[in-house]
C-alpha positions as CSV (number, residue, x, y, z in Angstrom):
1,M,46.5,-18.1,38.8
2,R,46.9,-14.5,38.3
3,R,43.8,-12.4,37.5
4,S,44.1,-9.8,34.7
5,E,43.1,-6.4,36.0
6,G,41.7,-5.2,32.7
7,A,39.2,-8.0,32.1
8,F,35.6,-8.5,33.3
9,T,34.6,-11.5,35.3
10,L,31.7,-13.7,34.2
11,L,29.6,-12.4,37.1
12,E,30.2,-8.8,36.1
13,A,29.2,-9.4,32.5
14,L,26.0,-11.3,33.6
15,T,25.1,-8.5,36.0
16,A,25.5,-5.9,33.3
17,L,23.4,-7.9,30.8
18,S,20.7,-8.4,33.4
19,L,20.6,-4.7,34.2
20,L,20.4,-3.9,30.4
21,G,17.5,-6.4,30.1
22,F,15.7,-4.9,33.0
23,V,16.0,-1.4,31.6
24,L,14.7,-2.6,28.2
25,A,11.8,-4.4,29.9
26,L,10.9,-1.1,31.5
27,F,10.9,0.9,28.3
28,L,9.5,-1.7,25.8
29,P,5.8,-1.1,26.7
30,S,6.0,2.6,26.2
31,Y,8.0,2.1,22.9
32,L,5.3,-0.3,21.6
33,S,2.5,2.1,22.6
34,L,4.4,4.9,20.7
35,I,4.6,2.7,17.6
36,E,0.9,1.9,17.9
37,S,-0.1,5.6,18.2
38,Q,2.0,6.5,15.2
39,Q,0.2,3.8,13.2
40,R,-3.2,5.2,14.2
41,E,-2.1,8.7,13.3
42,A,-0.8,7.5,9.9
43,E,-4.2,5.8,9.2
44,A,-6.1,9.0,10.3
45,T,-3.8,11.0,8.0
46,Q,-4.5,8.7,5.1
47,E,-8.3,8.9,5.7
48,W,-8.2,12.7,5.7
49,R,-6.0,12.6,2.6
50,I,-8.6,10.6,0.6
51,F,-11.4,12.8,2.0
52,Y,-9.5,15.9,0.9
53,E,-8.9,14.5,-2.6
54,L,-12.5,13.5,-3.0
55,A,-13.8,16.9,-1.9
56,R,-11.3,18.7,-4.1
57,V,-12.4,16.7,-7.1
58,S,-16.1,17.2,-6.3
59,F,-15.8,21.0,-5.9
60,A,-13.6,21.4,-9.0
61,E,-15.7,19.4,-11.4
62,D,-19.4,19.4,-12.2
63,D,-19.7,15.7,-13.1
64,S,-17.1,14.1,-10.9
65,S,-18.8,10.9,-9.9
66,L,-16.7,8.7,-12.1
67,R,-13.5,10.2,-10.8
68,E,-14.8,9.9,-7.2
69,E,-15.6,6.2,-7.7
70,A,-12.2,5.6,-9.1
71,L,-10.5,7.3,-6.1
72,I,-12.6,5.3,-3.7
73,R,-12.0,2.0,-5.5
74,N,-8.2,2.6,-5.6
75,Y,-8.1,3.6,-1.9
76,N,-10.1,0.6,-0.8
77,A,-7.9,-1.7,-2.9
78,S,-4.7,-0.3,-1.4
79,G,-5.7,-1.7,2.0
80,Q,-4.5,1.4,3.9
81,G,-6.7,2.3,6.8
82,R,-10.4,1.7,7.0
83,R,-12.5,1.2,3.8
84,V,-14.6,4.1,2.5
85,E,-18.2,3.0,2.5
86,A,-19.8,6.2,1.0
87,F,-19.0,9.7,0.0
88,A,-21.4,12.6,-0.7
89,C,-20.7,16.1,-1.7
90,E,-23.2,18.9,-2.1
91,A,-22.6,22.6,-3.1
92,E,-21.1,23.6,0.3
93,L,-20.7,20.3,2.3
94,C,-18.9,17.0,1.9
95,Q,-19.2,13.9,4.0
96,I,-17.4,10.6,4.0
97,W,-18.4,7.4,5.8
98,L,-15.7,5.0,6.8
99,E,-15.8,1.3,7.8
100,G,-17.0,1.0,11.4
101,G,-19.6,3.8,11.0
102,E,-17.4,6.8,11.6
103,A,-18.1,9.8,9.4
104,Y,-16.3,13.1,8.6
105,T,-18.0,16.2,7.5
106,V,-16.3,19.3,6.0
107,A,-17.9,22.6,4.9
108,R,-16.5,24.4,1.9
109,E,-14.8,27.7,2.7
110,D,-14.1,30.2,-0.1
111,S,-11.0,32.2,0.3
Protein backbone atom coordinates (compact mmCIF):
# COMPACT_ATOMS: atom_id res chain seq x y z
CA MET A 1 0.00 0.00 0.00
CA ARG A 2 1.13 3.43 -0.82
CA ARG A 3 0.60 6.23 1.63
CA SER A 4 -0.79 9.51 0.36
CA GLU A 5 1.49 12.39 1.33
CA GLY A 6 -1.29 14.96 1.69
CA ALA A 7 -3.45 13.01 4.16
CA PHE A 8 -3.40 12.85 7.97
CA THR A 9 -3.10 9.59 9.81
CA LEU A 10 -5.57 8.62 12.48
CA LEU A 11 -2.90 9.09 15.14
CA GLU A 12 -2.18 12.65 13.98
CA ALA A 13 -5.87 13.54 13.98
CA LEU A 14 -6.37 12.10 17.49
CA THR A 15 -3.28 13.96 18.75
CA ALA A 16 -4.58 17.24 17.35
CA LEU A 17 -8.01 16.68 18.89
CA SER A 18 -6.55 15.80 22.28
CA LEU A 19 -4.38 18.95 22.23
CA LEU A 20 -7.43 21.02 21.35
CA GLY A 21 -9.36 19.42 24.21
CA PHE A 22 -6.51 20.13 26.62
CA VAL A 23 -6.35 23.81 25.62
CA LEU A 24 -10.13 24.13 25.98
CA ALA A 25 -9.98 22.49 29.42
CA LEU A 26 -7.42 25.11 30.47
CA PHE A 27 -9.49 28.08 29.33
CA LEU A 28 -12.98 26.86 30.22
CA PRO A 29 -12.85 27.77 33.97
CA SER A 30 -11.73 31.33 33.25
CA TYR A 31 -14.39 31.68 30.58
CA LEU A 32 -17.10 30.47 32.97
CA SER A 33 -15.92 32.87 35.69
CA LEU A 34 -16.04 35.71 33.14
CA ILE A 35 -19.63 34.80 32.27
CA GLU A 36 -20.53 34.70 35.98
CA SER A 37 -18.96 38.10 36.68
CA GLN A 38 -20.81 39.61 33.71
CA GLN A 39 -24.08 38.27 35.09
CA ARG A 40 -23.34 39.78 38.52
CA GLU A 41 -22.53 43.12 36.88
CA ALA A 42 -25.76 42.99 34.88
CA GLU A 43 -27.75 42.37 38.07
CA ALA A 44 -25.99 45.24 39.85
CA THR A 45 -26.70 47.52 36.89
CA GLN A 46 -30.36 46.54 36.97
CA GLU A 47 -30.52 47.23 40.72
CA TRP A 48 -29.02 50.69 40.26
CA ARG A 49 -31.34 51.34 37.32
CA ILE A 50 -34.48 50.71 39.42
CA PHE A 51 -32.99 52.76 42.26
CA TYR A 52 -32.28 55.65 39.89
CA GLU A 53 -35.78 55.48 38.45
CA LEU A 54 -37.38 55.42 41.91
CA ALA A 55 -35.26 58.36 43.10
CA ARG A 56 -36.02 60.34 39.93
CA VAL A 57 -39.76 59.83 40.37
CA SER A 58 -39.58 60.71 44.08
CA PHE A 59 -37.63 63.92 43.54
CA ALA A 60 -39.74 65.01 40.58
CA GLU A 61 -43.21 64.49 42.06
CA ASP A 62 -44.69 65.51 45.39
CA ASP A 63 -47.03 62.54 45.79
CA SER A 64 -45.15 59.75 44.03
CA SER A 65 -45.96 56.81 46.29
CA LEU A 66 -48.33 55.15 43.81
CA ARG A 67 -45.81 55.40 40.98
CA GLU A 68 -43.03 54.10 43.27
CA GLU A 69 -45.17 51.12 44.28
CA ALA A 70 -45.92 50.35 40.64
CA LEU A 71 -42.22 50.51 39.70
CA ILE A 72 -41.26 48.23 42.58
CA ARG A 73 -44.06 45.78 41.79
CA ASN A 74 -43.09 45.64 38.09
CA TYR A 75 -39.40 45.21 38.91
CA ASN A 76 -40.06 42.42 41.42
CA ALA A 77 -42.41 40.68 38.97
CA SER A 78 -39.77 40.76 36.22
CA GLY A 79 -37.50 38.44 38.22
CA GLN A 80 -34.38 40.39 37.31
CA GLY A 81 -31.87 40.52 40.13
CA ARG A 82 -32.78 40.64 43.80
CA ARG A 83 -36.21 41.78 44.93
CA VAL A 84 -36.72 45.29 46.27
CA GLU A 85 -37.87 44.99 49.88
CA ALA A 86 -38.30 48.69 50.66
CA PHE A 87 -37.68 52.16 49.30
CA ALA A 88 -37.66 55.48 51.13
CA CYS A 89 -36.93 58.93 49.87
CA GLU A 90 -36.74 62.16 51.84
CA ALA A 91 -35.99 65.68 50.65
CA GLU A 92 -32.26 65.09 50.13
CA LEU A 93 -31.70 61.35 50.60
CA CYS A 94 -32.99 58.11 49.04
CA GLN A 95 -32.47 54.54 50.24
CA ILE A 96 -33.37 51.20 48.75
CA TRP A 97 -33.25 47.85 50.57
CA LEU A 98 -32.79 44.73 48.51
CA GLU A 99 -33.38 41.07 49.20
CA GLY A 100 -30.57 39.76 51.36
CA GLY A 101 -30.33 42.89 53.49
CA GLU A 102 -28.15 45.01 51.19
CA ALA A 103 -29.03 48.71 51.07
CA TYR A 104 -28.00 51.56 48.79
CA THR A 105 -28.12 55.20 49.82
CA VAL A 106 -27.85 58.20 47.52
CA ALA A 107 -27.89 61.89 48.41
CA ARG A 108 -29.47 64.38 46.08
CA GLU A 109 -27.11 66.79 44.35
CA ASP A 110 -28.45 69.90 42.70
CA SER A 111 -26.58 71.00 39.61
